[in-house]
LUMVEX-896633 format. One record per atom (N, C-alpha, C, CB): y negated, z, x. Coordinates in steps of 0.001 Angstrom, whole numbers, padded with zeros to 6 digits, always signed. Each point is the difference from the previous one (the first is absolute). Glycine has a CB too. Layout:
N
YZX/...
! end
This chain:
235
+033706-013066-019177/-000254+000721+001251/-001255-000561+000674/+002482+000460+000282/-003427+000416+000021/-001256-000411+000624/+000134+000052+001514/-001302+000843-001985/+001090-001973+002618/+000106-000045+001455/-001317+000393+000638/+001738-001787-000166/-001648+002446+001285/-001200+000436+000713/-000656-001192+000677/+000995+002284+000362/-002287-002518-000601/-000654-001155+000609/-000026+000108+001515/-001391-000254-002048/+001513-000903+002692/-000008-000030+001458/-001379+000353+000528/+001811-001729-000012/-001837+002631+000976/-001282+000426+000577/-000544-001089+000910/+000701+002415-000125/-001967-002746-000038/-000650-001003+000828/-000986+000664+000942/+000278-001712-001811/-000367+001151+003001/-000913+000529+001006/-001223-000918+000078/+001927+001039+001316/-003076-000508-001682/-001224-000783+000019/-000917+000482+001120/+000203-000398-002476/-000988-000514+002997/-000886+000348+001114/-001107+000955-000411/+000498-002205+000998/-000827+002229-002296/-001072+000900-000441/+000368+001455+000204/-000695-001697-001666/+001992+002003+001723/+000426+001369+000233/-000314+000485+001405/+001780-000359-001661/-002061-000595+002560/-000295+000363+001383/-001483+000192+000260/+002018-001240+000667/-002840+000934-001666/-001428-000122+000262/-000622+001284+000549/-000088-001685-001811/+000546+002864+001343/-000603+001253+000444/+000207+000264+001476/+000348+000876-002265/+000933-000811+002681/+000260+000308+001405/-000328-001167+000904/+001771+001568-000713/-001630-002808+000205/-000285-001159+000836/-001481-000060+000359/+001906-001228-001070/-002758+001480+000104/-001439-000014+000269/-000377+001023+001055/-000405-000758-002333/+000906+001988+002173/-000334+001064+000939/+000553-000288+001390/-000023+001622-001896/+001269-002115+001957/+000634-000256+001291/-000681-001140+000742/+002157+000825-000932/-002442-001913+000229/-000643-001148+000641/-001417+000351+000440/+001391-001558-001394/-002128+002239+000526/-001359+000401+000353/+000005+000910+001221/-000682-000206-002403/+001606+001167+002447/+000055+000923+001126/+000352-000692+001304/+000646+001780-001581/+000400-002616+001557/+000425-000691+001225/-001062-000976+000483/+002380+000235-000717/-002953-000983-000196/-001040-000951+000362/-001203+000715+000610/+000773-001527-001833/-001181+002628+001215/-001136+000764+000508/+000344+000631+001342/-000764+000452-002350/+002018-000013+002506/+000416+000595+001270/-000088-000983+001149/+001499+001509-001257/-000974-002712+001038/-000067-001028+001044/-001447-000385+000280/+002259-000860-000690/-002978+000549-000366/-001341-000551+000159/-000998+001010+000570/+000499-001515-001897/-000513+002727+001344/-000989+000974+000461/+000286+000461+001427/-000316+000743-002364/+001609-000547+002682/+000341+000452+001354/-000256-001100+001021/+001725+001547-000955/-001315-002773+000639/-000255-001117+000916/-001497-000214+000191/+002151-001075-000717/-002911+001138-000369/-001453-000184+000096/-000637+001104+000833/+000005-001136-002233/+000468+002382+002029/-000531+001120+000772/+000296-000183+001486/+000295+001513-001987/+000934-001879+002301/+000393-000219+001396/-000835-001118+000619/+002341+000778-000522/-002509-001871-000201/-000767-001128+000522/-001470+000359+000177/+001605-001564-001103/-002145+002329+000150/-001391+000410+000116/-000241+000883+001207/-000191-000167-002451/+001099+001129+002656/-000142+000903+001150/+000244-000753+001307/+000734+001945-001425/+000281-002821+001429/+000308-000768+001210/-001151-000931+000374/+002438+000118-000571/-003118-000654-000430/-001127-000905+000263/-001189+000726+000613/+000758-001412-001898/-000763+002740+001745/-001070+000802+000600/+000303+000351+001453/-000518+000925-002258/+001642-001464+002774/+000384+000140+001415/+000267+001447+000409/-001353-002022+000476/+002106+002749-001315/+000429+001340+000388/+001405-000098+000571/-001453+001087-001780/+001939+000003+002385/+001317-000073+000642/+001141+000059-001016/-000989+001074+002025/+002175-001403-001544/+001174-000109-000863/+000342+001320-000686/+000847-001797+001492/-001017+002891-000804/+000306+001309-000583/-000879+000322-001194/+000728+000761+002235/-001999-001049-002113/-000924+000248-001108/+000295-000898-001196/-001732+000689+001655/+002172-001913-001375/+000373-000913-001085/+001190+000556-000775/-000857-001958+001331/+001859+002497-000604/+001175+000573-000658/-000372+001236-000820/+001441-000874+001861/-002330+001701-001316/-000436+001191-000742/-000685-000410-001301/-000273+001274+002163/-000593-002280-002079/-000687-000482-001204/+001000-000563-001007/-002042-000511+001373/+003060-000203-000873/+001003-000572-000891/+000828+001052-000710/+000076-001961+001478/+000360+002974-000747/+000787+001083-000600/-000838+000783-001010/+001373+000165+002102/-002620+000117-001732/-000898+000706-000927/-000205-000821-001270/-001162+001113+001944/+001021-002421-001790/-000159-000867-001162/+001231-000010-000882/-001548-001393+001322/+002731+001435-000699/+001249+000041-000770/+000072+001266-000848/+001147-001341+001788/-001391+002493-001170/+000092+001272-000722/-001051+000085-001100/+000891+001092+002067/-002136-001413-001704/-001083+000082-000985/+000222-000987-001146/-001579+000715+001819/+002030-001908-001489/+000227-001010-001026/+001110+000381-000948/-000795-001700+001581/+001896+002256-001048/+001116+000404-000855/-000420+001101-000966/+001601-000629+001818/-002346+001608-001322/-000457+001085-000871/-000995-000513-001034/+000359+001636+001863/-001230-002547-001447/-000977-000560-000924/+000680-000810-001102/-001679-000063+001856/+002671-000734-001477/+000719-000804-000987/+000722+000896-001002/+000281-001832+001697/+000393+002876-001185/+000745+000897-000881/-000934+000719-000963/+001729+000300+001784/-002817+000237-001247/-000939+000737-000845/-000656-000907-001028/-000410+001578+001881/-000040-002742-001438/-000662-000926-000909/+000925-000501-001099/-001474-000668+001870/+002705+000334-001486/+000954-000497-000997/+000375+001099-000987/+000889-001645+001674/-000720+002866-001169/+000363+001116-000882/-001093+000265-001029/+001357+001005+001850/-002598-000940-001376/-001119+000270-000912/-000137-001116-001024/-001179+001279+001809/+001261-002521-001355/-000156-001141-000893/+001091-000046-001063/-001086-001240+001860/+002332+001351-001419/+001113-000100-000946/+000067+001240-000890/+001264-001428+001642/-001653+002583-001091/-000002+001216-000820/-001034-000111-001116/+000749+001355+001985/-001868-001992-001709/-000999-000215-001047/+000577-000860-001114/-001840+000202+001695/+002607-001224-001313/+000663-000831-000990/+001009+000807-000806/-000322-001986+001479/+001078+002842-000780/+000994+000838-000682/-000679+000968-000969/+001521-000184+001998/-002661+000752-001600/-000734+000906-000888/-000459-000718-001266/-000751+001317+001996/+000299-002557-001827/-000437-000790-001152/+001165-000281-000935/-001802-001038+001394/+002941+000694-000813/+001191-000254-000807/+000414+001244-000778/+000737-001716+001664/-000751+002862-000994/+000395+001242-000670/-000969+000362-001127/+001042+000784+002141/-002328-001022-001917/-000992+000287-001038/+000213-000900-001220/-001641+000715+001775/+001943-001987-001520/+000261-000929-001102/+001262+000385-000760/-001138-001816+001288/+002170+002228-000563/+001247+000406-000651/-000189+001274-000819/+001290-001066+001864/-002099+001984-001350/-000287+001233-000741/-000722-000304-001313/-000125+001261+002171/-000846-002180-002094/-000727-000394-001202/+000922-000698-000994/-002095-000216+001355/+002959-000646-000841/+000930-000722-000876/+000998+000955-000646/-000250-002039+001435/+000678+003035-000682/+000936+000995-000542/-000648+000782-001147/+001113+000192+002262/-002384+000147-002090/-000717+000723-001055/-000189-000865-001237/-001169+001342+001746/+000873-002613-001555/-000186-000910-001129/+001295-000219-000767/-001838-001115+001253/+002949+001106-000544/+001294-000153-000673/+000310+001203-000889/+000810-001393+001922/-001275+002562-001498/+000245+001210-000800/-000896+000048-001234/+000672+001208+002085/-001892-001672-001943/-000963+000135-001098/-000037-001204-000940/-001334+001428+001502/+001732-002593-001012/-000096-001219-000823/+001151-000937+000324/-002506+000217-000095/+003704+000195-000268/+001187-000791+000302/-000044-001354-000724/+001314+002130+000329/-001781-002137-001566/-000064-001232-000783/-000991-000986+000624/+000592+001296-002081/-001740-000788+002456/-001006-000853+000627/+000485-000591+001312/-001755+001374-001077/+002490-000583+001852/+000537-000481+001268/+001078-001058-000226/-000513+002223+001039/+001278-002053-002113/+001013-000999-000349/-000677-001326-000334/+001543+001810-000858/-002627-001760+000099/-000734-001213-000357/-000634-000644+001241/-000452+000965-002286/-000014-000127+003179/-000616-000507+001225/+001022-000760+000845/-001631+001915-000034/+002834-001347+000161/+001059-000651+000764/+000448-001287-000698/+000750+002244+000884/-000659-002186-002203/+000375-001181-000781/-001004-001126+000221/+001094+001472-001720/-002385-001139+001724/-001044-001006+000207/+000115-000654+001374/-001497+001287-001534/+001899-000520+002525/+000184-000542+001347/+001095-001063-000007/-000745+002190+001008/+001851-001904-001698/+001124-000944-000046/-000341-001226-000833/+001590+001908+000267/-002370-001733-001321/-000447-001147-000795/-000878-000911+000856/+000105+001381-002120/-000983-000777+002925/-000879-000776+000873/+000795-000769+001056/-001809+001688-000377/+003004-001184+000698/+000843-000680+000988/+000875-001088-000623/+000003+002099+001333/-000048-002217-002663/+000706-001102-000635/+001093+000359-000986/-000517-001178+002008/+000783+002472-002218/+001032+000377-000955/-000536-000066-001433/+001060+001476+001744/-000160-001770-002687/-000364+000066-001419/-000290+001455-000365/+001428-002042-000541/-002371+002299-000359/-000354+001378-000360/+001197+000865-000396/-002182-000882-000734/+003103+000337-000031/+001163+000784-000429/+000866+000385+001191/-000033-001170-002212/+000246+000217+003107/+000814+000276+001187/-000735+000946+000944/+001091-002257-000213/-002409+002073+000356/-000793+000884+000865/+000052+001430-000500/-001510-001905+000574/+001468+002075-001888/+000083+001341-000585/+001345+000635+000291/-001580-000689-001800/+002637-000117+001697/+001343+000515+000272/+000170+000362+001472/+000886-001392-001882/-001362+000522+002750/+000108+000261+001437/-000786+001248+000382/+000285-002456+000426/-001501+002580-000937/-000826+001169+000304/+000679+001278-000488/-002073-001419-000153/+002651+001361-001037/+000687+001179-000536/+001184+000412+000845/-000725-000673-002256/+001530-000288+002681/+001180+000322+000799/-000372+000519+001383/+001262-001742-001250/-002255+001107+001868/-000418+000448+001332/-000616+001399-000055/-000390-002393+000662/-000386+002673-001686/-000611+001327-000119/+001047+001057-000327/-002140-001064-000750/+003166+000685+000029/+001075+000950-000279/+000778+000320+001267/+000164-000874-002341/-000064-000098+003216/+000742+000204+001251/-000842+000749+001029/+001296-002096-000450/-002528+001633+000675/-000898+000622+000990/-001419-000428-000309/+001812+000033+001778/-002467+000722-002647/-001331-000379-000466/-001011-000056+001138/+000535+001027-002198/-000554+000006+003035/-000968+000035+001092/+000268-001121+000996/-000228+002479-000288/+001491-002711+000593/+000340-001067+000937/-000407-001364-000510/+001881+001374+000794/-001685-001605-002102/-000376-001287-000587/-001502-000220+000082/+001964+000138-001538/-002756+000883+001217/-001455-000133+000048/-000506-000069+001440/-000158+001237-002172/+000791-000494+003077/-000409-000052+001401/+000200-001407+000556/+000590+002435+000281/+000532-003034-000624/+000323-001315+000533/-000818-001114-000664/+002299+000840+000488/-002342-000850-001815/-000572-001137-000716/-001478+000152-000348/+002246-000379-000901/-002733+001606+000812/-001419+000207-000299/-000813+000266+001258/+000645+000890-002229/-000093-000033+003111/-000747+000399+001194/+000352-000824+001230/-000107+002277-000939/+001235-002983+000899/+000415-000788+001152/+000570+000829+001131/-001717-001615-000626/+002245+002793+000311/+000589+000882+001012/+001516-000109-000099/-001987+001598-000090/+002616-002055+001168/+001458-000105+000028/+000544+000691+001240/-000096-002169-001273/+001398+002359+001308/+000632+000693+001123/-000236-000728+001307/+001727+000880-001547/-001669-002214+001508/-000149-000790+001229/-001389+000121+000609/+001688-001578-000890/-002695+001784+000038/-001378-000004+000481/-000663+001366-000044/-000145-002328-000757/+000925+003386+000519/-000578+001346-000014/-000532+000358+001378/+001574+000681-001834/-002713-000006+001859/-000604+000405+001268/+000822+001108+000649/-002276-000642-000864/+002599+000471+002150/+000760+000995+000763/-000781+000316+001272/+002231-000831-000934/-003120+001825+000893/-000911+000262+001123/+000702+000331+001310/-001617+000793-001664/+002596+000095+001639/+000668+000416+001238/+000749-001167+000619/+000217+002334-000886/+000509-003080+000053/+000734-001155+000498/-000948-001011+000637/+001742+000353-001768/-002860-000619+001110/-000968-000955+000529/-000618+000493+001311/-000481-000754-002342/+000171+002057+002418/-000607+000552+001211/+000958-000072+001186/-001390+001519-001422/+002650-001142+001202/+000991-000036+001079/+000275-001430+000448/+001028+002098-000897/-000941-003007-000066/+000249-001404+000341/-001154-000569+000812/+001367-000267-002083/-002593+000605+001706/-001174-000506+000719/-000057+000539+001420/-001223-000170-002165/+001446+001483+002311/-000059+000613+001334/+001103-000542+000905/-000989+002071-001011/+002216-002129+000488/+001129-000470+000810/-000177-001457+000404/+001490+001629-001169/-001940-002458+000241/-000168-001417+000315/-001174-000213+000953/+000966-000600-002239/-002007+001441+002127/-001121-000108+000940/+000482+000312+001416/-001640+000647-001820/+002415+000421+001966/+000519+000369+001318/+000878-001117+000561/-000078+002435-000643/+000943-002997-000220/+000873-001089+000447/-000820-001203+000449/+001787+000794-001570/-002834-001113+000813/-000843-001124+000384/-000802+000276+001255/-000129-000626-002377/-000461+001814+002463/-000840+000338+001156/+000813+000102+001283/-001546+001209-001531/+002813-000849+001414/+000848+000146+001189/+000208-001329+000720/+001144+001919-001110/-001247-003021+000372/+000250-001316+000625/-001065-000365+001038/+001118-000724-002114/-002406+000641+001745/-000998-000309+001031/-000135+001101+001050/-001211-001342-001696/+001509+002584+001303/-000085+001090+000960/+001088-000133+001065/-000974+001486-001781/+002171-001915+001379/+001088-000207+000961/-000346-001140+000959/+001674+000837-001697/-002268-001895+001169/-000414-001113+000859/-001085+000457+000971/+000578-001646-001822/-001494+002475+001359/-001059+000534+000862/+000574+000810+001146/-001536+000050-001954/+002599+000706+001650/+000599+000861+001023/+000657-000796+001124/+000367+001715-001757/+000217-002866+001445/+000758-000756+001011/-000776-001181+000563/+002073+000684-001157/-003149-001093+000493/-000753-001182+000456/-000780+000317+001270/-000184-000809-002375/+000091-000142+003303/-000838+000214+001197/-001462+000108-000390/+001653-001256+001409/-002375+002082-000683/-001392+000251-000370/-000840-001271+000016/+000232+002295+000918/+000076-003192+000015/-000782-001229+000109/+000197-000921-001206/+000173+000184+002481/+001036-000175-003045/+000273-000891-001125/+000176+000729-001315/+001045-001536+001595/-001571+002754-001672/+000229+000831-001182/-000571-000624-001270/-000034+001996+001479/-001172-002524-001411/-000645-000534-001205/+000781-001171-000595/-002207+000729+000915/+002552-001772-000131/+000766-001100-000609/+001395+000429-000452/-001271-001578+001437/+001919+002493-000715/+001326+000473-000391/-000055+000717-001349/+000629+000219+002424/-001556+000711-002551/-000109+000778-001239/-000432-000885-001160/-000562+002043+001336/-000427-002895-001108/-000491-000869-001067/+001081-000959-000477/-002299+000176+000950/+002969-000832-000010/+001033-000981-000363/+001176+000624-000710/-000689-001339+001934/+001206+002443-001391/+001160+000647-000618/-000348+000573-001369/+000886+000537+002277/-002092-000004-002412/-000408+000571-001289/-000117-001077-001073/-001218+001817+001217/+000741-002986-000859/-000078-001099-000956/+001396-000449-000425/-002172-000730+001026/+003104+000747-000084/+001398-000329-000339/+000559+001046-000957/+000322-001128+002243/-000570+002410-001949/+000471+001080-000886/-000579-000145-001399/+000203+001521+001977/-001509-001827-002045/-000656-000156-001297/+000574-001181-000777/-002078+001000+000963/+002344-002093-000264/+000566-001180-000658/+001384+000303-000561/-001310-001483+001543/+002126+002183-000771/+001348+000362-000464/-000092+000920-001210/+000902-000235+002343/-001781+001237-002260/-000167+000934-001112/-000492-000715-001251/-000481+001828+001634/-000511-002708-001472/-000517-000734-001144/+001061-000868-000643/-002230+000019+001058/+003062-000657-000231/+001078-000832-000528/+001055+000805-000733/-000409-001577+001846/+000796+002720-001275/+001009+000854-000633/-000514+000568-001322/+000916+000576+002266/-002181-000158-002275/-000580+000547-001230/-000063-001061-001088/-001340+001622+001358/+000955-002844-000969/-000071-001084-000976/+001388-000324-000550/-002014-000928+001183/+002993+000928-000312/+001370-000298-000457/+000513+001077-000936/+000436-001218+002132/-000692+002488-001794/+000446+001096-000865/-000671-000055-001361/+000391+001400+002020/-001640-001872-002048/-000725-000092-001260/+000193-001312-000724/-001635+001523+000965/+002412-002442-000377/+000272-001271-000652/-001078-001043+000190/+001278+001266-001627/-002194-001064+002586/-001083-000957+000242/+000368-000905+001170/-001708+001641-000889/+000811-002579+001213/+000247-000913+001104/-000076+000712+001342/-000915-001857-001378/+001958+001718+002203/+000079+000699+001284/-001084-000501+000959/+002480+000315-000330/-002623-001629+000443/-000967-000569+000951/-001421+000395-000353/+001538-001918+000389/-001872+001838-001672/-001352+000351-000427/-000288+001479+000259/+000096-001804-001749/+000890+002663+001460/-000173+001430+000240/-000216+000298+001467/+001415+000471-001975/-000654-001143+002845/-000134+000214+001439/-001352-000487+000506/+002477-000223+000244/-002901-000947-000721/-001282-000561+000451/-001177+000853-000445/+001007-002274-000081/-000930+002780-001140/-001104+000808-000529/-000189+001266+000825/+000443-000903-002297/+000646+001615+002570/-000086+001242+000765/-000440-000270+001436/+001790+000999-001446/-001262-002065+002036/-000326-000323+001389/-001470-000355+000165/+002336-000795+000326/-002883+000034-001271/-001416-000399+000084/-000913+001215-000006/+000545-002148-001158/-000362+003025+000172/-000871+001167-000106/+000235+000970+001142/-000021-000267-002471/+001264+000333+002968/+000274+000850+001149/-000710-000494+001243/+002196+000571-000990/-002149-001881+001224/-000678-000579+001162/-001507+000227-000083/+001812-001733+000190/-002361+001584-001383/-001435+000210-000176/-000388+001446+000295/-000033-001823-001715/+000820+002769+001207/-000304+001421+000218/+000089+000367+001475/+000865+000514-002288/+000160-001002+002972/+000161+000315+001418/-001099-000640+000835/+002467+000180-000339/-002870-001394-000029/-001060-000672+000754/-001329+000746-000139/+001172-002200-000339/-001473+002643-000858/-001250+000731-000227/-000004+001314+000772/-000202-001046-002274/+001335+001778+002223/+000077+001287+000691/-000094-000178+001507/+001392+000900-001867/-000693-001919+002396/-000074-000272+001436/-001420-000376+000401/+002396-000746-000011/-003082-000004-000848/-001382-000366+000289/-000920+001209+000060/+000415-002177-001099/-000191+003129+000187/-000806+001226+000013/+000234+000779+001288/+000096+000102-002509/+001172-000017+002933/+000312+000698+001252/-000649-000660+001199/+002146+000722-000992/-002121-002051+001016/-000617-000725+001112/-001512+000197+000015/+001845-001689-000101/-002476+001677-001064/-001444+000230-000081/-000367+001398+000470/-000125-001609-001897/+000967+002584+001517/-000249+001379+000432/+000095+000116+001503/+000890+000846-002162/+000114-001521+002750/+000160+000052+001447/-001193-000629+000698/+002480-000073-000276/-002970-001048-000276/-001164-000672+000584/-001251+000877-000087/+001002-002218-000619/-001162+002886-000529/-001180+000844-000195/-000001+001197+000933/-000072-000722-002371/+001235+001359+002547/+000066+001175+000872/-000124-000384+001474/+001433+001138-001705/-000862-002284+002091/-000118-000416+001402/-001422-000401+000333/+002371-000756-000032/-003074+000201-000966/-001391-000405+000230/-000937+001170+000150/+000462-002036-001268/-000119+003155+000596/-000863+001176+000077/+000309+000806+001247/-000149+000067-002495/
! end
């Protein structure tokens, strides 16, 4: 009696949605906070700052969704083209494809006789699947999913952007810049730590890396806003 092997959960299976979600949330926090700080540094009123923040949230979410969809769809198109070519080769040269798969297994360390047997059995079970996985590197876990990636990016961007925007809405106008900057850095640190933990990396290093680049981006944007305010007041 053959027992069913126990299913294992590996972090690599999360790589598709995790990348899109982390990128979207991080960009949502960082771009919205930077936009708010840049506009606030130009000494405009609180209402205009909120309008700029909301506009940035909507525009950013649509941009993330569109960009992720186009990018991942291009990957999906490439995968489909490769699979179509492989399907045609299997029809016209089954023997050659068997030898090609056998050579792959020999290169990985199997004895030629065993590699030939393994290639034969896998091709008898699912020839296209075997070549997609072992020759092309296309597997179910890493298949491109454009719609899923686009929705994940847009939703995570909105979730991230809502954080500094909520702080902007409740923060006093006099202390808006330090409130937004400080809270956004905390949000970025938490996000970086959670993403690192989900991916199996060091939590502290992940948090520090995101926080450093976030602080740099916000400082540069705030500086541009302050320079603009100085230039317009001088004229």
